[in-house]
C-alpha positions in Angstrom: -19.7 6.2 71.5 -17.6 3.8 73.7 -13.9 3.8 73.1 -11.7 0.8 72.7 -10.6 1.3 76.2 -14.2 1.3 77.5 -14.9 -1.9 75.4 -11.9 -3.7 76.9 -12.9 -3.0 80.5 -16.5 -4.0 79.8 -15.3 -7.2 78.3 -13.4 -8.0 81.4 -16.3 -7.1 83.8 -14.5 -3.9 84.9 -15.8 -2.2 87.9 -15.8 1.6 88.2 -16.1 2.7 91.8 -16.1 6.2 93.2 -14.0 6.1 96.5 -13.5 8.8 98.9 -9.7 8.9 99.4 -8.2 11.6 101.7 -11.4 13.6 101.5 -11.5 13.6 97.6 -13.9 11.7 95.2 -11.6 9.4 93.1 -12.9 7.0 90.4 -11.1 3.7 90.7 -11.3 1.3 87.8 -10.8 -2.3 88.8 -11.0 -5.7 87.2 -10.1 -9.3 88.1 -9.0 -10.7 91.4 -5.6 -11.7 92.8 -2.3 -9.9 93.0 -2.7 -6.1 92.8 -1.4 -4.2 89.9 -1.8 -0.6 90.7 -1.5 1.5 87.5 -1.0 5.3 87.5 -1.8 7.1 84.3 0.0 9.7 82.3 -0.5 13.4 82.1 -4.0 14.4 80.8 -5.0 10.7 80.8 -7.0 8.4 83.0 -6.9 4.8 84.5 -8.8 3.4 81.5 -5.5 3.8 79.4 -4.3 0.5 81.0 -6.9 -1.5 79.1 -4.3 -3.7 77.4 -3.0 -4.8 80.9 -6.4 -6.5 81.5 -5.0 -9.4 79.7 -3.0 -10.1 82.9 -6.1 -10.9 84.8 -5.9 -14.5 83.5 -2.3 -14.6 85.1 -3.9 -14.0 88.5 -3.7 -10.1 88.8 -6.3 -7.6 89.8 -5.9 -4.3 87.8 -6.5 -1.2 89.9 -6.3 2.0 87.9 -7.4 5.2 89.6 -8.2 8.5 87.9 -6.0 11.1 89.6 -7.9 14.2 90.9 -9.0 16.5 88.0 -8.5 13.7 85.4 -10.9 11.0 83.9 -14.0 10.7 86.0 -12.4 11.9 89.3 -13.6 15.2 90.9 -11.7 18.4 90.3 -9.6 19.2 93.4 -10.2 22.6 95.2 -6.4 22.9 95.2 -4.5 21.3 92.2 -2.2 18.5 93.3 1.6 18.2 92.9 3.5 15.0 92.0 4.1 14.6 95.9 0.5 15.0 96.9 -0.7 12.7 94.1 1.8 10.0 95.4 0.4 10.6 98.8 -3.2 10.0 97.5 -2.1 6.8 95.7 -0.4 5.6 98.9 -3.6 6.3 100.8 -5.7 4.3 98.2 -3.3 1.4 98.6 -3.8 1.6 102.4 -7.6 2.0 102.2 -7.9 -1.1 99.9 -5.6 -3.0 102.2 -3.3 -4.0 99.5 0.1 -5.8 99.8 2.7 -7.2 97.4 1.7 -4.4 95.0 3.2 -4.0 91.7 3.2 -0.3 90.8 3.2 0.9 87.3 3.4 4.4 86.2 3.1 5.8 82.7 4.9 9.1 82.0 3.7 11.6 84.7 2.5 8.4 86.6 6.1 7.1 86.7 7.0 10.3 88.6 4.2 9.7 91.0 5.2 6.1 91.4 8.9 6.9 92.0 8.0 9.4 94.7 5.8 6.9 96.5 8.3 4.1 96.3 11.1 6.3 97.5 9.1 7.6 100.6 7.0 4.6 101.7 7.5 1.2 100.0 6.2 -1.1 102.7 3.2 -2.4 100.5 5.2 -2.6 97.3 6.8 -5.6 95.6 7.9 -4.1 92.4 7.8 -1.0 90.2 7.5 -0.5 86.5 8.1 3.1 84.9 7.0 3.7 81.4 8.8 6.1 79.1 9.6 8.7 81.6 12.6 10.9 82.7 13.5 11.6 86.3 13.9 15.2 85.4 11.7 16.7 82.7 13.1 20.3 82.9 16.3 21.1 81.1 19.6 21.5 83.1 23.2 22.0 82.0 24.7 18.5 81.5 21.5 16.7 81.7 20.6 14.9 78.3 17.2 13.6 79.1 14.9 16.5 79.4 11.6 16.9 77.7 13.0 19.7 75.7 16.5 21.3 75.9 15.0 24.7 74.6 12.5 25.1 77.4 12.8 28.3 79.5 10.6 29.9 82.2 9.0 32.0 79.4 8.2 29.1 77.2 6.9 27.1 80.2 4.6 30.0 81.1 3.3 30.3 77.5 2.6 26.6 77.4 0.5 26.8 80.6 -1.4 29.7 79.2 -1.9 27.7 76.0 -3.3 24.8 78.0 -5.9 27.1 79.5 -6.8 29.0 76.5 -7.3 26.1 74.2 -7.1 22.8 75.9 -8.4 20.8 73.0 -5.9 22.3 70.6 -3.0 21.7 73.0 -4.1 18.1 73.5 -4.2 17.6 69.7 -0.5 18.5 69.4 0.4 16.4 72.4 -1.5 13.4 71.3 0.3 13.5 68.0 3.6 12.8 69.8 2.4 9.7 71.8 2.2 6.8 69.3 5.1 5.8 66.9 2.6 4.6 64.2 -1.0 5.9 63.6 -3.7 3.9 65.4 -7.0 5.8 65.1 -8.8 3.7 67.8 -6.1 4.2 70.4 -5.7 7.9 69.5 -9.4 8.4 69.8 -9.4 6.7 73.2 -6.6 8.8 74.4 -8.4 12.0 73.1 -11.5 11.0 74.9 -9.6 10.9 78.2 -7.8 14.1 77.5 -11.1 15.7 76.9 -12.3 14.8 80.4 -9.3 16.5 82.1 -9.7 19.8 83.9 -7.4 22.3 82.0 -6.3 24.1 85.2 -5.6 20.9 87.1 -3.5 19.6 84.1 -1.7 22.8 83.7 -0.8 22.8 87.4 0.4 19.1 87.3 2.5 20.0 84.3 4.1 22.8 86.2 4.8 20.3 89.1 6.5 18.1 86.6 8.7 20.9 85.6 9.8 21.3 89.1 10.2 17.7 90.0 13.5 15.9 90.2 13.5 12.3 91.0 17.3 11.6 90.5 18.0 11.5 94.2 14.9 9.6 95.0 15.7 6.8 92.5 18.7 5.8 94.5 16.5 5.3 97.6 14.1 2.9 95.9 14.9 -0.6 97.0 12.1 -2.6 95.2 12.8 -4.5 92.0 12.1 -2.4 89.0 11.8 -2.1 85.3 12.3 1.1 83.2 10.4 0.3 80.0 10.9 2.8 77.1 10.0 3.3 73.4 12.7 3.1 70.9 10.9 5.5 68.7 9.6 7.8 71.5 9.9 11.5 70.5 9.0 12.6 74.0 12.2 11.3 75.8 15.4 9.7 74.4 15.4 6.0 74.9 18.8 6.2 76.6 17.0 7.6 79.7 16.0 4.1 80.7 19.7 3.3 81.1 20.3 6.3 83.2 17.3 5.3 85.5 18.8 1.8 85.8 22.1 3.3 86.8 20.5 5.4 89.4 18.1 2.8 90.8 19.8 -0.1 92.5 17.4 -3.0 91.6 16.2 -1.6 88.2 16.7 -2.9 84.6 16.1 -0.9 81.4 14.2 -2.2 78.6 13.8 -0.5 75.2 11.1 -1.8 72.9 12.2 -0.7 69.5 9.1 -0.3 67.5 7.1 1.8 69.8 6.7 5.5 71.0 5.6 7.1 74.2 3.1 4.4 75.2 4.8 0.9 75.1 1.9 -0.7 77.2 -0.6 0.3 74.5 1.7 -0.1 71.4 3.3 -3.4 72.2 0.9 -4.8 75.0 2.1 -8.5 74.6 5.7 -7.6 74.9 5.1 -5.1 77.7 2.9 -7.6 79.7 5.3 -10.3 79.3 8.1 -8.2 80.9 5.7 -7.2 83.7 4.8 -10.9 84.2 8.5 -11.9 84.3 9.3 -9.2 86.9 6.4 -10.4 89.0 7.7 -14.0 88.9 11.3 -13.5 89.6 14.0 -10.7 90.3 15.4 -9.0 87.3 19.1 -9.8 86.4 21.7 -7.6 88.1 21.5 -4.1 86.4 25.2 -3.8 85.5 24.1 -3.6 81.9 21.0 -2.5 80.4 19.2 -4.9 78.1 17.9 -3.9 74.8 14.8 -5.8 73.5 13.0 -5.5 70.3 9.2 -5.8 70.6 7.7 -8.4 68.3 
């Protein structure tokens, strides 16, 4: 049965092309024509999860949403990727497609990939949007924005083993934490994507996230940016957006009150409006973070 994501892509004449990028077979979902909006999915997800952003096609955008290696319909890599190598792959995709003036959007893990790409090579980028992510996932003394303050090397190893032993069960627990309010259609669509992920690839990506620290890199990012967070997210505290805006020179934080870990899915009209505004003009000076309620 086709998910609500599949239906949306079909309704917008979406194309699903297998491309060889850096020697790997990558599924790239594309729709529309115009200014490139390159969307990087979250952990255990896939590019189809940006279905609500297809509405931006009417505003002159092309949506380009790859499945990272080992996720969605992309091939399983021989060697699992890290955040850095995933960023290199997306950079290579942008180059191979000869894109410029790119607006880069990253959800959760995809935000880490986007930050690393923007910090290390931003020539083709015009703007960046991160969705409900922390620049440092692992706990650290004095850091208030970790995934969990109770994580230890032992609990991290137990989580990795649980992913490999019972991927479906682990995903059920994870999916329960994404949406602020129940939505069976979206949850089923997300579950379909999670079911396509390779457990070993996913567990290694999760380990890479535990080791990744973007705080220094954020200061190096010079493109205009938004950090959009869910006011009811139970994955990261909403105040991490303000910390991101403090660290990133041209970033503004936005909190959408009534959504969880997936603002682009839960409040697509508000999310798309902020993205469109960013595309049209620079954000205000980020001296104070703005708090906005999704309608």
